[in-house]
Biopython code that builds the backbone (N, CA, C, O; Angstrom):
import numpy as np
from Bio.PDB.StructureBuilder import StructureBuilder

atoms = [
    (1, "MET", "N", (-0.969, -15.704, 10.295)),
    (1, "MET", "CA", (-0.874, -15.206, 8.943)),
    (1, "MET", "C", (-1.520, -16.204, 7.999)),
    (1, "MET", "O", (-1.378, -17.416, 8.160)),
    (2, "ALA", "N", (-2.201, -15.700, 7.055)),
    (2, "ALA", "CA", (-2.674, -16.591, 6.004)),
    (2, "ALA", "C", (-1.440, -17.094, 5.264)),
    (2, "ALA", "O", (-0.393, -16.445, 5.269)),
    (3, "THR", "N", (-1.568, -18.222, 4.648)),
    (3, "THR", "CA", (-0.463, -18.794, 3.884)),
    (3, "THR", "C", (-0.601, -18.330, 2.439)),
    (3, "THR", "O", (-1.711, -18.165, 1.932)),
    (4, "ILE", "N", (0.529, -18.123, 1.787)),
    (4, "ILE", "CA", (0.539, -17.776, 0.365)),
    (4, "ILE", "C", (1.405, -18.787, -0.372)),
    (4, "ILE", "O", (2.202, -19.504, 0.233)),
    (5, "ILE", "N", (1.238, -18.831, -1.669)),
    (5, "ILE", "CA", (2.066, -19.672, -2.528)),
    (5, "ILE", "C", (2.927, -18.724, -3.352)),
    (5, "ILE", "O", (2.414, -17.851, -4.053)),
    (6, "THR", "N", (4.226, -18.904, -3.261)),
    (6, "THR", "CA", (5.153, -18.004, -3.946)),
    (6, "THR", "C", (5.328, -18.392, -5.413)),
    (6, "THR", "O", (4.835, -19.425, -5.866)),
    (7, "GLU", "N", (6.033, -17.547, -6.131)),
    (7, "GLU", "CA", (6.267, -17.773, -7.561)),
    (7, "GLU", "C", (7.145, -18.992, -7.835)),
    (7, "GLU", "O", (7.283, -19.408, -8.986)),
    (8, "GLU", "N", (7.734, -19.563, -6.798)),
    (8, "GLU", "CA", (8.528, -20.780, -6.975)),
    (8, "GLU", "C", (7.653, -22.004, -7.234)),
    (8, "GLU", "O", (8.166, -23.082, -7.535)),
    (9, "CYS", "N", (6.340, -21.843, -7.119)),
    (9, "CYS", "CA", (5.392, -22.935, -7.341)),
    (9, "CYS", "C", (5.648, -23.578, -8.701)),
    (9, "CYS", "O", (5.794, -22.886, -9.709)),
    (10, "ILE", "N", (5.700, -24.912, -8.718)),
    (10, "ILE", "CA", (5.921, -25.648, -9.967)),
    (10, "ILE", "C", (4.602, -26.166, -10.551)),
    (10, "ILE", "O", (4.596, -26.941, -11.507)),
    (11, "ASN", "N", (3.477, -25.721, -9.955)),
    (11, "ASN", "CA", (2.157, -26.053, -10.470)),
    (11, "ASN", "C", (1.878, -27.560, -10.443)),
    (11, "ASN", "O", (1.213, -28.093, -11.331)),
    (12, "CYS", "N", (2.394, -28.235, -9.415)),
    (12, "CYS", "CA", (2.229, -29.690, -9.339)),
    (12, "CYS", "C", (0.853, -30.106, -8.828)),
    (12, "CYS", "O", (0.389, -31.207, -9.127)),
    (13, "GLY", "N", (0.194, -29.230, -8.058)),
    (13, "GLY", "CA", (-1.143, -29.531, -7.566)),
    (13, "GLY", "C", (-1.205, -30.355, -6.305)),
    (13, "GLY", "O", (-2.299, -30.721, -5.875)),
    (14, "ALA", "N", (-0.082, -30.661, -5.694)),
    (14, "ALA", "CA", (-0.085, -31.484, -4.481)),
    (14, "ALA", "C", (-0.846, -30.826, -3.336)),
    (14, "ALA", "O", (-1.444, -31.511, -2.507)),
    (15, "CYS", "N", (-0.822, -29.519, -3.293)),
    (15, "CYS", "CA", (-1.423, -28.773, -2.182)),
    (15, "CYS", "C", (-2.949, -28.732, -2.221)),
    (15, "CYS", "O", (-3.597, -28.806, -1.177)),
    (16, "GLU", "N", (-3.511, -28.617, -3.386)),
    (16, "GLU", "CA", (-4.953, -28.363, -3.527)),
    (16, "GLU", "C", (-5.832, -29.366, -2.775)),
    (16, "GLU", "O", (-6.692, -28.941, -2.005)),
    (17, "PRO", "N", (-5.655, -30.666, -2.962)),
    (17, "PRO", "CA", (-6.545, -31.603, -2.269)),
    (17, "PRO", "C", (-6.282, -31.699, -0.760)),
    (17, "PRO", "O", (-7.104, -32.248, -0.026)),
    (18, "GLU", "N", (-5.161, -31.178, -0.300)),
    (18, "GLU", "CA", (-4.818, -31.260, 1.118)),
    (18, "GLU", "C", (-5.496, -30.189, 1.967)),
    (18, "GLU", "O", (-5.595, -30.340, 3.184)),
    (19, "CYS", "N", (-5.962, -29.113, 1.343)),
    (19, "CYS", "CA", (-6.548, -27.990, 2.086)),
    (19, "CYS", "C", (-7.926, -28.365, 2.624)),
    (19, "CYS", "O", (-8.832, -28.652, 1.843)),
    (20, "PRO", "N", (-8.097, -28.366, 3.947)),
    (20, "PRO", "CA", (-9.391, -28.739, 4.511)),
    (20, "PRO", "C", (-10.470, -27.681, 4.320)),
    (20, "PRO", "O", (-11.646, -27.930, 4.588)),
    (21, "ASN", "N", (-10.067, -26.498, 3.854)),
    (21, "ASN", "CA", (-11.014, -25.401, 3.683)),
    (21, "ASN", "C", (-11.331, -25.091, 2.226)),
    (21, "ASN", "O", (-12.130, -24.196, 1.952)),
    (22, "GLY", "N", (-10.730, -25.803, 1.296)),
    (22, "GLY", "CA", (-10.947, -25.528, -0.118)),
    (22, "GLY", "C", (-10.424, -24.158, -0.535)),
    (22, "GLY", "O", (-10.962, -23.532, -1.448)),
    (23, "ALA", "N", (-9.377, -23.698, 0.137)),
    (23, "ALA", "CA", (-8.838, -22.357, -0.108)),
    (23, "ALA", "C", (-7.877, -22.296, -1.285)),
    (23, "ALA", "O", (-7.536, -21.203, -1.738)),
    (24, "ILE", "N", (-7.432, -23.441, -1.791)),
    (24, "ILE", "CA", (-6.411, -23.462, -2.843)),
    (24, "ILE", "C", (-7.043, -23.790, -4.184)),
    (24, "ILE", "O", (-7.795, -24.755, -4.322)),
    (25, "THR", "N", (-6.717, -22.958, -5.171)),
    (25, "THR", "CA", (-7.194, -23.186, -6.532)),
    (25, "THR", "C", (-6.051, -22.952, -7.514)),
    (25, "THR", "O", (-5.053, -22.308, -7.189)),
    (26, "GLN", "N", (-6.215, -23.478, -8.700)),
    (26, "GLN", "CA", (-5.189, -23.299, -9.716)),
    (26, "GLN", "C", (-5.364, -21.940, -10.372)),
    (26, "GLN", "O", (-6.442, -21.608, -10.865)),
    (27, "GLY", "N", (-4.283, -21.153, -10.372)),
    (27, "GLY", "CA", (-4.286, -19.868, -11.057)),
    (27, "GLY", "C", (-3.765, -20.045, -12.465)),
    (27, "GLY", "O", (-3.664, -21.170, -12.954)),
    (28, "ASP", "N", (-3.431, -18.948, -13.121)),
    (28, "ASP", "CA", (-2.918, -19.022, -14.485)),
    (28, "ASP", "C", (-1.572, -19.737, -14.557)),
    (28, "ASP", "O", (-1.366, -20.602, -15.408)),
    (29, "ASP", "N", (-0.658, -19.371, -13.659)),
    (29, "ASP", "CA", (0.685, -19.952, -13.699)),
    (29, "ASP", "C", (1.029, -20.775, -12.467)),
    (29, "ASP", "O", (1.821, -21.715, -12.542)),
    (30, "ILE", "N", (0.436, -20.424, -11.336)),
    (30, "ILE", "CA", (0.713, -21.122, -10.080)),
    (30, "ILE", "C", (-0.597, -21.303, -9.317)),
    (30, "ILE", "O", (-1.613, -20.694, -9.650)),
    (31, "TYR", "N", (-0.557, -22.137, -8.307)),
    (31, "TYR", "CA", (-1.718, -22.281, -7.437)),
    (31, "TYR", "C", (-1.799, -21.059, -6.535)),
    (31, "TYR", "O", (-0.785, -20.431, -6.229)),
    (32, "ILE", "N", (-3.014, -20.729, -6.112)),
    (32, "ILE", "CA", (-3.209, -19.572, -5.255)),
    (32, "ILE", "C", (-4.065, -19.959, -4.049)),
    (32, "ILE", "O", (-4.842, -20.913, -4.100)),
    (33, "ILE", "N", (-3.908, -19.207, -2.975)),
    (33, "ILE", "CA", (-4.668, -19.449, -1.752)),
    (33, "ILE", "C", (-5.570, -18.252, -1.492)),
    (33, "ILE", "O", (-5.114, -17.108, -1.480)),
    (34, "ASN", "N", (-6.843, -18.524, -1.287)),
    (34, "ASN", "CA", (-7.795, -17.483, -0.905)),
    (34, "ASN", "C", (-7.588, -17.229, 0.587)),
    (34, "ASN", "O", (-7.937, -18.070, 1.415)),
    (35, "ALA", "N", (-7.027, -16.081, 0.925)),
    (35, "ALA", "CA", (-6.701, -15.766, 2.317)),
    (35, "ALA", "C", (-7.931, -15.749, 3.215)),
    (35, "ALA", "O", (-7.823, -16.005, 4.414)),
    (36, "ASP", "N", (-9.091, -15.451, 2.655)),
    (36, "ASP", "CA", (-10.312, -15.436, 3.451)),
    (36, "ASP", "C", (-10.744, -16.841, 3.868)),
    (36, "ASP", "O", (-11.532, -16.998, 4.801)),
    (37, "LEU", "N", (-10.236, -17.849, 3.188)),
    (37, "LEU", "CA", (-10.562, -19.243, 3.523)),
    (37, "LEU", "C", (-9.413, -19.961, 4.222)),
    (37, "LEU", "O", (-9.600, -21.064, 4.735)),
    (38, "CYS", "N", (-8.242, -19.363, 4.250)),
    (38, "CYS", "CA", (-7.077, -20.000, 4.866)),
    (38, "CYS", "C", (-7.101, -19.790, 6.375)),
    (38, "CYS", "O", (-7.128, -18.658, 6.858)),
    (39, "THR", "N", (-7.090, -20.891, 7.108)),
    (39, "THR", "CA", (-7.049, -20.843, 8.571)),
    (39, "THR", "C", (-5.733, -21.403, 9.094)),
    (39, "THR", "O", (-5.607, -21.698, 10.282)),
    (40, "GLU", "N", (-4.759, -21.548, 8.212)),
    (40, "GLU", "CA", (-3.475, -22.159, 8.569)),
    (40, "GLU", "C", (-3.689, -23.548, 9.172)),
    (40, "GLU", "O", (-2.894, -24.023, 9.983)),
    (41, "CYS", "N", (-4.774, -24.176, 8.759)),
    (41, "CYS", "CA", (-5.171, -25.525, 9.180)),
    (41, "CYS", "C", (-5.506, -25.632, 10.663)),
    (41, "CYS", "O", (-5.570, -26.739, 11.198)),
    (42, "VAL", "N", (-5.722, -24.494, 11.341)),
    (42, "VAL", "CA", (-6.176, -24.519, 12.735)),
    (42, "VAL", "C", (-7.478, -25.310, 12.779)),
    (42, "VAL", "O", (-8.383, -25.079, 11.977)),
    (43, "GLY", "N", (-7.565, -26.236, 13.715)),
    (43, "GLY", "CA", (-8.737, -27.087, 13.847)),
    (43, "GLY", "C", (-8.610, -28.405, 13.114)),
    (43, "GLY", "O", (-9.418, -29.314, 13.308)),
    (44, "PHE", "N", (-7.580, -28.511, 12.256)),
    (44, "PHE", "CA", (-7.376, -29.733, 11.481)),
    (44, "PHE", "C", (-6.005, -30.373, 11.672)),
    (44, "PHE", "O", (-5.905, -31.591, 11.823)),
    (45, "HIS", "N", (-4.946, -29.558, 11.666)),
    (45, "HIS", "CA", (-3.578, -30.089, 11.699)),
    (45, "HIS", "C", (-2.675, -29.198, 12.545)),
    (45, "HIS", "O", (-3.026, -28.059, 12.852)),
    (46, "ASP", "N", (-1.515, -29.720, 12.915)),
    (46, "ASP", "CA", (-0.551, -28.928, 13.691)),
    (46, "ASP", "C", (0.450, -28.198, 12.801)),
    (46, "ASP", "O", (1.403, -27.596, 13.296)),
    (47, "GLU", "N", (0.234, -28.253, 11.496)),
    (47, "GLU", "CA", (1.019, -27.477, 10.536)),
    (47, "GLU", "C", (0.146, -27.301, 9.297)),
    (47, "GLU", "O", (-0.834, -28.021, 9.108)),
    (48, "GLU", "N", (0.510, -26.342, 8.462)),
    (48, "GLU", "CA", (-0.269, -26.138, 7.250)),
    (48, "GLU", "C", (-0.103, -27.344, 6.337)),
    (48, "GLU", "O", (1.018, -27.712, 5.988)),
    (49, "ALA", "N", (-1.203, -27.955, 5.955)),
    (49, "ALA", "CA", (-1.169, -29.159, 5.136)),
    (49, "ALA", "C", (-0.529, -28.894, 3.780)),
    (49, "ALA", "O", (0.182, -29.750, 3.253)),
    (50, "CYS", "N", (-0.773, -27.720, 3.212)),
    (50, "CYS", "CA", (-0.185, -27.407, 1.906)),
    (50, "CYS", "C", (1.334, -27.360, 1.996)),
    (50, "CYS", "O", (2.028, -27.878, 1.122)),
    (51, "ALA", "N", (1.846, -26.742, 3.048)),
    (51, "ALA", "CA", (3.295, -26.645, 3.227)),
    (51, "ALA", "C", (3.915, -28.023, 3.461)),
    (51, "ALA", "O", (5.039, -28.285, 3.031)),
    (52, "ALA", "N", (3.185, -28.892, 4.138)),
    (52, "ALA", "CA", (3.708, -30.221, 4.442)),
    (52, "ALA", "C", (3.913, -31.069, 3.188)),
    (52, "ALA", "O", (4.807, -31.915, 3.160)),
    (53, "VAL", "N", (3.099, -30.856, 2.148)),
    (53, "VAL", "CA", (3.204, -31.671, 0.942)),
    (53, "VAL", "C", (3.916, -30.978, -0.210)),
    (53, "VAL", "O", (4.191, -31.611, -1.230)),
    (54, "CYS", "N", (4.214, -29.712, -0.073)),
    (54, "CYS", "CA", (4.829, -28.951, -1.167)),
    (54, "CYS", "C", (6.262, -29.408, -1.412)),
    (54, "CYS", "O", (7.088, -29.358, -0.500)),
    (55, "PRO", "N", (6.570, -29.851, -2.627)),
    (55, "PRO", "CA", (7.922, -30.343, -2.910)),
    (55, "PRO", "C", (8.972, -29.239, -3.052)),
    (55, "PRO", "O", (10.169, -29.523, -3.034)),
    (56, "VAL", "N", (8.536, -27.985, -3.193)),
    (56, "VAL", "CA", (9.506, -26.893, -3.368)),
    (56, "VAL", "C", (9.401, -25.839, -2.266)),
    (56, "VAL", "O", (9.979, -24.760, -2.396)),
    (57, "ASP", "N", (8.689, -26.125, -1.205)),
    (57, "ASP", "CA", (8.559, -25.223, -0.053)),
    (57, "ASP", "C", (8.114, -23.819, -0.440)),
    (57, "ASP", "O", (8.697, -22.835, 0.014)),
    (58, "CYS", "N", (7.090, -23.722, -1.271)),
    (58, "CYS", "CA", (6.618, -22.402, -1.688)),
    (58, "CYS", "C", (5.333, -21.978, -0.978)),
    (58, "CYS", "O", (4.791, -20.916, -1.283)),
    (59, "CYS", "N", (4.839, -22.775, -0.049)),
    (59, "CYS", "CA", (3.678, -22.405, 0.759)),
    (59, "CYS", "C", (4.217, -21.821, 2.062)),
    (59, "CYS", "O", (4.702, -22.544, 2.932)),
    (60, "VAL", "N", (4.122, -20.510, 2.173)),
    (60, "VAL", "CA", (4.754, -19.804, 3.293)),
    (60, "VAL", "C", (3.778, -18.813, 3.922)),
    (60, "VAL", "O", (2.804, -18.417, 3.282)),
    (61, "PRO", "N", (4.029, -18.407, 5.173)),
    (61, "PRO", "CA", (3.179, -17.397, 5.807)),
    (61, "PRO", "C", (3.227, -16.078, 5.032)),
    (61, "PRO", "O", (4.280, -15.682, 4.531)),
    (62, "ASP", "N", (2.095, -15.413, 4.941)),
    (62, "ASP", "CA", (2.000, -14.130, 4.253)),
    (62, "ASP", "C", (2.270, -13.005, 5.253)),
    (62, "ASP", "O", (1.424, -12.726, 6.102)),
    (63, "PRO", "N", (3.425, -12.358, 5.168)),
    (63, "PRO", "CA", (3.746, -11.301, 6.130)),
    (63, "PRO", "C", (2.814, -10.094, 6.029)),
    (63, "PRO", "O", (2.745, -9.286, 6.956)),
    (64, "ALA", "N", (2.108, -9.969, 4.930)),
    (64, "ALA", "CA", (1.175, -8.857, 4.757)),
    (64, "ALA", "C", (-0.167, -9.117, 5.435)),
    (64, "ALA", "O", (-1.013, -8.226, 5.506)),
    (65, "ARG", "N", (-0.361, -10.333, 5.931)),
    (65, "ARG", "CA", (-1.650, -10.682, 6.536)),
    (65, "ARG", "C", (-1.451, -11.477, 7.831)),
    (65, "ARG", "O", (-1.775, -12.664, 7.883)),
    (66, "PRO", "N", (-0.930, -10.841, 8.858)),
    (66, "PRO", "CA", (-0.752, -11.556, 10.133)),
    (66, "PRO", "C", (-2.104, -11.860, 10.776)),
    (66, "PRO", "O", (-2.986, -11.002, 10.823)),
    (67, "GLU", "N", (-2.258, -13.088, 11.268)),
    (67, "GLU", "CA", (-3.494, -13.489, 11.933)),
    (67, "GLU", "C", (-3.159, -14.329, 13.154)),
    (67, "GLU", "O", (-2.198, -15.098, 13.147)),
    (68, "THR", "N", (-3.944, -14.178, 14.179)),
    (68, "THR", "CA", (-3.759, -14.940, 15.407)),
    (68, "THR", "C", (-4.505, -16.267, 15.325)),
    (68, "THR", "O", (-5.303, -16.496, 14.417)),
    (69, "GLU", "N", (-4.232, -17.113, 16.273)),
    (69, "GLU", "CA", (-4.967, -18.371, 16.354)),
    (69, "GLU", "C", (-6.463, -18.085, 16.513)),
    (69, "GLU", "O", (-7.296, -18.770, 15.918)),
    (70, "GLU", "N", (-6.793, -17.089, 17.302)),
    (70, "GLU", "CA", (-8.193, -16.731, 17.520)),
    (70, "GLU", "C", (-8.872, -16.303, 16.219)),
    (70, "GLU", "O", (-10.009, -16.693, 15.951)),
    (71, "GLN", "N", (-8.180, -15.506, 15.417)),
    (71, "GLN", "CA", (-8.750, -15.075, 14.142)),
    (71, "GLN", "C", (-8.943, -16.257, 13.197)),
    (71, "GLN", "O", (-9.971, -16.357, 12.528)),
    (72, "ASN", "N", (-7.970, -17.141, 13.143)),
    (72, "ASN", "CA", (-8.090, -18.320, 12.287)),
    (72, "ASN", "C", (-9.213, -19.236, 12.761)),
    (72, "ASN", "O", (-9.943, -19.805, 11.950)),
    (73, "TYR", "N", (-9.346, -19.373, 14.068)),
    (73, "TYR", "CA", (-10.385, -20.227, 14.617)),
    (73, "TYR", "C", (-11.774, -19.652, 14.318)),
    (73, "TYR", "O", (-12.715, -20.399, 14.051)),
    (74, "ALA", "N", (-11.892, -18.335, 14.363)),
    (74, "ALA", "CA", (-13.170, -17.688, 14.034)),
    (74, "ALA", "C", (-13.529, -17.935, 12.567)),
    (74, "ALA", "O", (-14.687, -18.196, 12.244)),
    (75, "LYS", "N", (-12.536, -17.852, 11.684)),
    (75, "LYS", "CA", (-12.791, -18.155, 10.265)),
    (75, "LYS", "C", (-13.227, -19.604, 10.103)),
    (75, "LYS", "O", (-14.131, -19.904, 9.323)),
    (76, "LEU", "N", (-12.581, -20.499, 10.844)),
    (76, "LEU", "CA", (-12.903, -21.923, 10.785)),
    (76, "LEU", "C", (-14.386, -22.144, 11.096)),
    (76, "LEU", "O", (-15.073, -22.877, 10.384)),
    (77, "ALA", "N", (-14.868, -21.509, 12.155)),
    (77, "ALA", "CA", (-16.266, -21.671, 12.556)),
    (77, "ALA", "C", (-17.218, -21.161, 11.482)),
    (77, "ALA", "O", (-18.308, -21.709, 11.316)),
    (78, "THR", "N", (-16.827, -20.129, 10.755)),
    (78, "THR", "CA", (-17.656, -19.585, 9.683)),
    (78, "THR", "C", (-17.621, -20.480, 8.453)),
    (78, "THR", "O", (-18.657, -20.776, 7.858)),
    (79, "ILE", "N", (-16.419, -20.908, 8.077)),
    (79, "ILE", "CA", (-16.257, -21.747, 6.883)),
    (79, "ILE", "C", (-16.947, -23.094, 7.048)),
    (79, "ILE", "O", (-17.565, -23.606, 6.114)),
    (80, "HIS", "N", (-16.837, -23.659, 8.237)),
    (80, "HIS", "CA", (-17.389, -24.993, 8.511)),
    (80, "HIS", "C", (-18.512, -24.907, 9.547)),
    (80, "HIS", "O", (-18.481, -25.602, 10.562)),
    (81, "ALA", "N", (-19.491, -24.058, 9.288)),
    (81, "ALA", "CA", (-20.590, -23.848, 10.234)),
    (81, "ALA", "C", (-21.375, -25.128, 10.514)),
    (81, "ALA", "O", (-22.061, -25.227, 11.531)),
    (82, "ASP", "N", (-21.274, -26.097, 9.621)),
    (82, "ASP", "CA", (-21.996, -27.356, 9.779)),
    (82, "ASP", "C", (-21.250, -28.374, 10.638)),
    (82, "ASP", "O", (-21.776, -29.453, 10.908)),
    (83, "LYS", "N", (-20.035, -28.046, 11.070)),
    (83, "LYS", "CA", (-19.228, -28.972, 11.858)),
    (83, "LYS", "C", (-19.044, -28.450, 13.277)),
    (83, "LYS", "O", (-19.180, -27.256, 13.541)),
    (84, "THR", "N", (-18.734, -29.363, 14.177)),
    (84, "THR", "CA", (-18.481, -29.006, 15.565)),
    (84, "THR", "C", (-16.999, -29.197, 15.866)),
    (84, "THR", "O", (-16.424, -30.242, 15.565)),
    (85, "PHE", "N", (-16.393, -28.183, 16.457)),
    (85, "PHE", "CA", (-14.987, -28.220, 16.840)),
    (85, "PHE", "C", (-14.900, -27.978, 18.340)),
    (85, "PHE", "O", (-15.797, -27.365, 18.920)),
    (86, "PRO", "N", (-13.824, -28.454, 18.980)),
    (86, "PRO", "CA", (-13.661, -28.166, 20.405)),
    (86, "PRO", "C", (-13.568, -26.656, 20.621)),
    (86, "PRO", "O", (-13.207, -25.916, 19.706)),
    (87, "ALA", "N", (-13.891, -26.206, 21.817)),
    (87, "ALA", "CA", (-13.715, -24.791, 22.144)),
    (87, "ALA", "C", (-12.240, -24.448, 21.973)),
    (87, "ALA", "O", (-11.376, -25.303, 22.169)),
    (88, "LEU", "N", (-11.953, -23.210, 21.612)),
    (88, "LEU", "CA", (-10.570, -22.812, 21.354)),
    (88, "LEU", "C", (-9.661, -23.128, 22.536)),
    (88, "LEU", "O", (-8.535, -23.585, 22.338)),
    (89, "GLY", "N", (-10.119, -22.900, 23.734)),
    (89, "GLY", "CA", (-9.312, -23.188, 24.922)),
    (89, "GLY", "C", (-9.024, -24.667, 25.117)),
    (89, "GLY", "O", (-8.089, -25.028, 25.832)),
    (90, "GLU", "N", (-9.812, -25.522, 24.492)),
    (90, "GLU", "CA", (-9.652, -26.969, 24.619)),
    (90, "GLU", "C", (-9.019, -27.604, 23.378)),
    (90, "GLU", "O", (-8.867, -28.824, 23.308)),
    (91, "LEU", "N", (-8.659, -26.787, 22.417)),
    (91, "LEU", "CA", (-8.090, -27.300, 21.173)),
    (91, "LEU", "C", (-6.750, -27.976, 21.459)),
    (91, "LEU", "O", (-5.847, -27.332, 21.992)),
    (92, "PRO", "N", (-6.598, -29.264, 21.117)),
    (92, "PRO", "CA", (-5.335, -29.956, 21.392)),
    (92, "PRO", "C", (-4.216, -29.497, 20.460)),
    (92, "PRO", "O", (-4.473, -28.951, 19.387)),
    (93, "ALA", "N", (-2.990, -29.721, 20.876)),
    (93, "ALA", "CA", (-1.803, -29.281, 20.133)),
    (93, "ALA", "C", (-1.752, -29.857, 18.738)),
    (93, "ALA", "O", (-1.196, -29.224, 17.841)),
    (94, "ASN", "N", (-2.313, -31.038, 18.519)),
    (94, "ASN", "CA", (-2.240, -31.633, 17.175)),
    (94, "ASN", "C", (-3.242, -31.010, 16.202)),
    (94, "ASN", "O", (-3.344, -31.452, 15.057)),
    (95, "LEU", "N", (-3.985, -29.985, 16.646)),
    (95, "LEU", "CA", (-4.947, -29.320, 15.778)),
    (95, "LEU", "C", (-4.636, -27.831, 15.578)),
    (95, "LEU", "O", (-5.470, -27.086, 15.065)),
    (96, "SER", "N", (-3.443, -27.404, 15.981)),
    (96, "SER", "CA", (-3.070, -26.000, 15.772)),
    (96, "SER", "C", (-1.570, -25.823, 15.907)),
    (96, "SER", "O", (-0.975, -26.231, 16.905)),
    (97, "ARG", "N", (-0.957, -25.208, 14.889)),
    (97, "ARG", "CA", (0.459, -24.954, 14.935)),
    (97, "ARG", "C", (0.816, -23.953, 16.027)),
    (97, "ARG", "O", (1.967, -23.898, 16.461)),
    (98, "PHE", "N", (-0.147, -23.170, 16.472)),
    (98, "PHE", "CA", (0.074, -22.190, 17.514)),
    (98, "PHE", "C", (0.313, -22.850, 18.877)),
    (98, "PHE", "O", (0.780, -22.194, 19.808)),
    (99, "ARG", "N", (0.003, -24.115, 18.993)),
    (99, "ARG", "CA", (0.121, -24.807, 20.282)),
    (99, "ARG", "C", (1.364, -25.683, 20.372)),
    (99, "ARG", "O", (1.522, -26.443, 21.327)),
    (100, "LYS", "N", (2.224, -25.582, 19.406)),
    (100, "LYS", "CA", (3.474, -26.344, 19.450)),
    (100, "LYS", "C", (4.370, -25.765, 20.534)),
    (100, "LYS", "O", (4.454, -24.549, 20.704)),
    (101, "ALA", "N", (5.025, -26.634, 21.250)),
    (101, "ALA", "CA", (5.928, -26.176, 22.325)),
    (101, "ALA", "C", (7.262, -25.739, 21.792)),
    (101, "ALA", "O", (8.130, -25.329, 22.562)),
]
sb = StructureBuilder()
sb.init_structure("model")
sb.init_model(0)
sb.init_chain("A")
sb.init_seg("    ")
for serial, (resi, resn, name, xyz) in enumerate(atoms, 1):
    if name == "N":
        sb.init_residue(resn, " ", resi, " ")
    sb.init_atom(name, np.array(xyz, "f"), 0.0, 1.0, " ", f" {name:<3s}", serial, name[0])
structure = sb.get_structure()
């Protein structure tokens, strides 16, 4: 699922610089996540970086947009076409929340 920022957002901005995909921007009242750029940090972290730094836990999975690790990884390759990532089958657990035991 892409991650969303709920209305509980206090507009602190902690999340924006943490996003490796540049998916987070400041909206009128709260920060927002562009779902087309959100990969749930697959390829970068074992948890969503925005959720890890959010002081009010308002960065949550979007139930309206379920996505698999494969879908997120495909977006990653498109967003970061200039970078090389391990093959999905070789992706270590510290680079995807989907691989947590």
